[in-house]
Every structure is written in structure tokens, then in C-alpha cells.
C-alpha positions as CSV (number, residue, x, y, z in Angstrom):
1,X,14.2,14.9,-3.9
2,X,11.2,15.6,-1.7
3,X,7.9,14.9,-3.2
4,X,5.1,16.6,-1.5
5,X,1.4,16.8,-2.3
6,X,0.6,20.0,-4.4
7,X,-2.2,22.2,-3.3
8,X,-2.8,22.8,-7.0
9,X,-3.6,20.4,-9.9
10,X,0.2,20.9,-10.9
11,X,2.9,18.5,-10.5
12,X,6.8,18.9,-10.7
13,X,7.9,17.0,-13.8
14,X,11.4,18.4,-14.6
15,X,14.0,21.0,-13.9
16,X,16.2,23.1,-16.3
17,X,19.7,21.9,-16.2
18,X,23.0,23.3,-17.4
19,X,23.2,25.2,-20.7
20,X,24.6,23.4,-23.8
21,X,26.1,25.3,-26.5
22,X,25.4,28.9,-27.4
23,X,21.9,28.9,-29.0
24,X,19.8,28.3,-25.8
25,X,19.9,24.6,-25.6
26,X,20.1,23.0,-22.2
27,X,20.1,19.6,-20.4
28,X,16.6,18.7,-19.3
29,X,16.4,16.9,-15.8
30,X,13.2,14.9,-16.4
31,X,11.5,13.4,-13.2
32,X,9.4,11.0,-15.5
33,X,10.0,7.3,-15.3
34,X,11.4,6.6,-17.8
35,X,12.8,9.9,-18.2
36,X,12.1,10.0,-22.0
37,X,8.3,10.0,-21.2
38,X,8.5,13.7,-20.7
39,X,8.3,14.0,-24.5
40,X,4.7,12.9,-24.3
41,X,3.5,15.9,-22.2
42,X,2.3,19.3,-23.2
43,X,1.5,22.6,-21.6
44,X,4.5,22.9,-19.3
45,X,4.4,25.5,-16.6
46,X,7.3,27.5,-14.8
47,X,7.6,27.2,-11.1
48,X,5.5,29.4,-8.8
49,X,4.2,31.7,-11.6
50,X,2.9,28.7,-13.6
51,X,3.6,30.7,-16.6
52,X,3.3,28.5,-19.8
53,X,6.3,27.6,-21.7
54,X,6.6,25.9,-25.1
55,X,9.5,23.6,-26.2
56,X,11.1,23.9,-29.7
57,X,12.1,20.4,-29.1
58,X,13.1,17.6,-26.4
59,X,15.4,15.1,-27.7
60,X,17.4,12.2,-26.0
61,X,21.3,12.2,-26.7
62,X,23.6,9.7,-25.0
63,X,21.3,8.8,-22.1
64,X,20.5,12.5,-21.4
65,X,17.7,14.8,-22.7
66,X,18.6,18.0,-24.6
67,X,15.9,20.7,-25.0
68,X,15.3,24.1,-26.3
69,X,12.5,26.6,-25.4
70,X,10.8,28.5,-28.2
71,X,12.0,32.2,-28.2
72,X,15.1,31.6,-26.2
73,X,18.1,31.6,-28.5
74,X,20.9,32.8,-26.4
75,X,23.1,31.1,-23.8
76,X,22.8,33.9,-21.3
77,X,19.1,33.8,-21.4
78,X,18.9,30.1,-20.7
79,X,21.5,30.2,-17.9
80,X,19.0,32.6,-16.1
81,X,16.5,29.7,-16.0
82,X,19.1,27.0,-14.7
83,X,17.2,24.9,-11.9
84,X,13.9,26.4,-12.6
85,X,11.0,23.9,-12.0
86,X,8.8,22.8,-14.7
87,X,5.3,21.5,-13.9
88,X,2.4,19.8,-15.8
89,X,-1.2,19.5,-15.0
90,X,-1.9,16.2,-13.1
91,X,-4.6,15.6,-15.5
92,X,-1.9,14.8,-18.2
93,X,-0.6,11.9,-16.3
94,X,-1.5,8.6,-17.8
95,X,-3.7,6.0,-16.0
96,X,-1.8,3.4,-14.1
97,X,-2.4,-0.2,-13.8
98,X,-4.3,-1.1,-10.5
99,X,-1.1,-2.3,-8.9
100,X,0.7,1.1,-9.3
101,X,0.4,4.5,-7.7
102,X,1.9,8.0,-8.3
103,X,3.9,9.4,-5.4
104,X,1.7,12.5,-5.2
105,X,-1.3,10.2,-4.5
106,X,0.5,8.6,-1.4
107,X,1.2,12.0,0.3
108,X,-1.4,12.6,2.9
109,X,-2.6,8.9,3.2
110,X,-3.4,7.4,6.6
111,X,-1.1,4.6,7.5
112,X,-2.4,1.6,9.4
113,X,-0.5,-1.5,10.1
114,X,-1.9,-5.0,10.1
115,X,-2.8,-4.9,13.7
116,X,-5.1,-1.9,12.9
117,X,-2.9,0.4,14.7
118,X,-2.7,4.1,13.4
119,X,0.9,4.8,12.5
120,X,0.5,8.2,11.0
121,X,0.3,10.1,7.8
122,X,2.6,9.8,4.7
123,X,4.4,13.2,4.6
124,X,6.9,12.5,1.9
125,X,8.1,10.1,-0.6
126,X,11.9,9.9,-1.4
127,X,14.2,7.4,-3.2
128,X,17.7,7.0,-2.0
129,X,18.7,4.4,-4.6
130,X,17.4,1.0,-3.5
131,X,13.7,1.7,-3.0
132,X,11.1,4.4,-2.5
133,X,10.9,5.3,1.2
134,X,7.8,6.8,2.8
135,X,8.3,9.3,5.5
136,X,5.5,8.7,8.0
137,X,4.6,11.5,10.6
138,X,2.3,10.9,13.5
139,X,-1.4,12.0,13.1
140,X,-3.6,13.2,15.9
141,X,-5.0,9.7,16.3
142,X,-1.6,7.8,16.2
143,X,-0.6,5.4,18.8
144,X,2.6,7.1,19.6
145,X,4.4,10.3,18.4
146,X,7.2,8.7,16.4
147,X,8.0,9.5,12.9
148,X,9.1,6.5,10.8
149,X,10.6,5.6,7.4
150,X,9.0,2.7,5.6
151,X,10.3,1.2,2.4
152,X,7.8,1.1,-0.3
153,X,8.2,-2.7,-1.1
154,X,4.9,-4.3,-2.1
155,X,3.8,-7.5,-0.6
156,X,6.6,-7.3,2.0
157,X,5.9,-4.0,4.0
158,X,3.1,-2.6,1.7
159,X,0.0,-4.7,1.9
160,X,-2.4,-2.6,0.1
161,X,-3.4,0.9,-0.6
162,X,-6.6,2.7,-1.5
163,X,-6.6,6.1,-3.2
164,X,-10.4,6.2,-2.7
165,X,-10.1,5.5,1.1
166,X,-6.9,7.5,1.2
167,X,-5.5,4.7,3.4
168,X,-2.3,2.4,3.2
169,X,-2.0,-0.7,5.1
170,X,1.5,-1.7,6.2
171,X,3.2,-4.7,7.7
172,X,5.2,-2.5,10.1
173,X,5.2,-2.8,14.0
174,X,5.3,0.1,16.3
175,X,8.7,-1.1,17.6
176,X,10.4,-0.5,14.3
């Protein structure tokens, strides 16, 4: 799933999955890590409208999350919301230890390699199973005009990052 920097203070945290039963329950597709952490958030908003929604409950059942929204008690009503994106305000996210970073904080960072060469700007962060992958697109000051995919593996390819300086240092040559 593409993770891109929001222009607002909201961040995608979940999507509404398939309906379950007849009373408006549904499978909640949490993007939290671990996925059960979504239970700790409040003030969810719907997609583009950022309309507030309230959960009656969110509960883990057999490695999945089942949820129900207040005022939706019918399978047909919840089916209309399938695949809708749910957002929270970034201010609700917990502080991370110094050695961790949120994906949305990486988007837009300037990427420089250990030879002080400008590689580009982080455009996307994806995960295809084995590790997070940074999609780096060239910036106006990049050495070349190449897009690159760099695995987000600390102490191997990722040397350091600074949210304050909006900069990421990588051990990645221009010939990769």
C-alpha cells in the first residue's frame, strides 16, 4: 500500500473490510503495528470528508479485528462503507523511541549517500514482505535523474535520519 505524506494532520490508520453478520459488524483492516493498537485511538474520521465516526466496539477475534460503528445496525448500511478509509489525527500517535520513525515522517526527506551525493527525495514507503522499501525520486539537485528503491534496513543501508533536518543518510551508491 502506498504511504504518502498527507497535506493535513490526518493519517490513514485503517479501512473498513467485509461485513460480518447482519447487525452492522465488519472486519476492520488495521494499519497499526501491531494491528491491535488501533483500539488505543479515538476520534476517527472518514476518508476525504474527514467526517467523525464513533465505534461501538473494536475487538480481536481469531487474529482478526471485528468492529461495529454506533448507529449502523444493518448489513446493507455497512456494505456501503466497505473499503472506506479511516483516519486519525497525527497528534494521537505515540512518541517513538529515538531509533524508530513513522513512515509518514520519511516522505519528503532528502536522501544523501555516504559520499555526500544527493540521491533524491523519499516519495513513497512500501512493504512487500521482507522489509520496508523507500521509493526515491530525483530532486532538482540530484546527481542523476534516476529513481531508486532502497530497502529500509538500519545499519546496513540506512545510516541515519533526522526529522529535524529532513534528511536521510544512506549507504547506497549511484551505480545501484
